[in-house]
N, C-alpha and C positions, 0 to 999 in steps of 0.2 A: 504494500500500500504506500503510495507516495502522497506527500502533502505539498501544496504549492503556496508559498508566501511571496506574493508579488512575482518577481522574476526568479526567485530562489526555489528550487525543487529539492525537497528532502526525500531521497530515495530509500535509504536504509534505516527505517524506524524500527525500534525494538519495543516501544511502548507508547501508547497514547491514552491520556487520562483527561476526561471532560468533567468540569465542575460547574454545577448549576445550583441555584438557590432562589429564595425569595426573601425580601425584607419584611419582617414582622415586628410591630411594636406591641408590647404587652402593657395593658393598663390595669392597675389594681382598682377595683370598684368596691367600696365598702358594702358589705352584706351580700356580695356575689360570690358564689363558690366557683373558684377558678378565675382566670384572667379574661378581660375583654381583649381580643386580638384584632389588630388592624393591619391589613396587608398594604405595603407601600411600594409595590412593584418588585422588580428584581434587579440585582446587580448584573453587570456584564458577564457573559459566559467566559470561563477561563479554560484553555486547553494546554496541557503540558505534553510536550513531545520529547521523546528520548530516542537517540539513534547514534549512528556512526557515519563518519566520512572516512573512506579508505581508498587507497590507490594513488596514482600519480596526480590526479585532479583534487585530492582531498584538501590541500592548503588553499587552493583557489575557491573551492566550494565553501570552506569555513570562512574565508575572507568575505565572500558575498553575503553570508548570513550575518557576520559581524557588522558589515556596512549597513545592511538593512536595519539591524537593531539600533545602531548608533544614530541613524537618521531620525528616528522617532516619528516617522510618518506612517499613516494608515497604509496597509498593504492589502491587496486582493487576497482572498483566502479560499482555498478549496481543499477538501479532504473527504474521503468516503466515510470516515469515522463519525462525523457529525452531519453529513448530508449536504448536498448542494442546495443553496438557497436558505439554509438555516440562518446564517449571517454572512455578509459578503466581505467585510473588512475587519482587520485586526491590527493591534499594536503589539510589537514584541516587547514584553515588559521585563523579561529576564533571560539571560543567556549564561550558561555554565559550560566550560570546555575542559576536558582532561585529555592528556596524552600519556601513554605508558612508555616507560623506558624501553628502548630496543625496537620501537615501532614508529619510525619517523613519518610515515605516510598514513597514520591512523589517528583519528580524533574522536573521542566520545563526546556527545553534547546533550544537554538538556535545555530546552527552550520553552518558555512560557509565553503564550499569546493570549490577549484579552480582546473580546468583541469590541469593536469600535462603533460608537454611536455618534452620529453627526450632531454637533451642538445646535440648539434651536437658534433661529434668527434673532 
């Protein structure tokens, strides 16, 4: 399964985690058993991607991902894990990279992306 983040394609993923939730405020009401709950919408969906870059192109692929992360701009997003059209743009909010000794052309990475919502006018 590949994931596309703008012009960056992540081919060798080992794990994809999707985190969703809703915002709930709990109000204590005197004389009421339990709390009065109020739903305030939902936070942006977060997707954590783990994988590897390996081979002669690994440094260039890693550099492309780092460049996209540091730009801080919304990126087009497509993956089969969350489905096409679920949301269209993301921000890369976190990037972790590791390289093992003795493997110069292999990088493990963990990348967290967050659903981007266009600010209102």
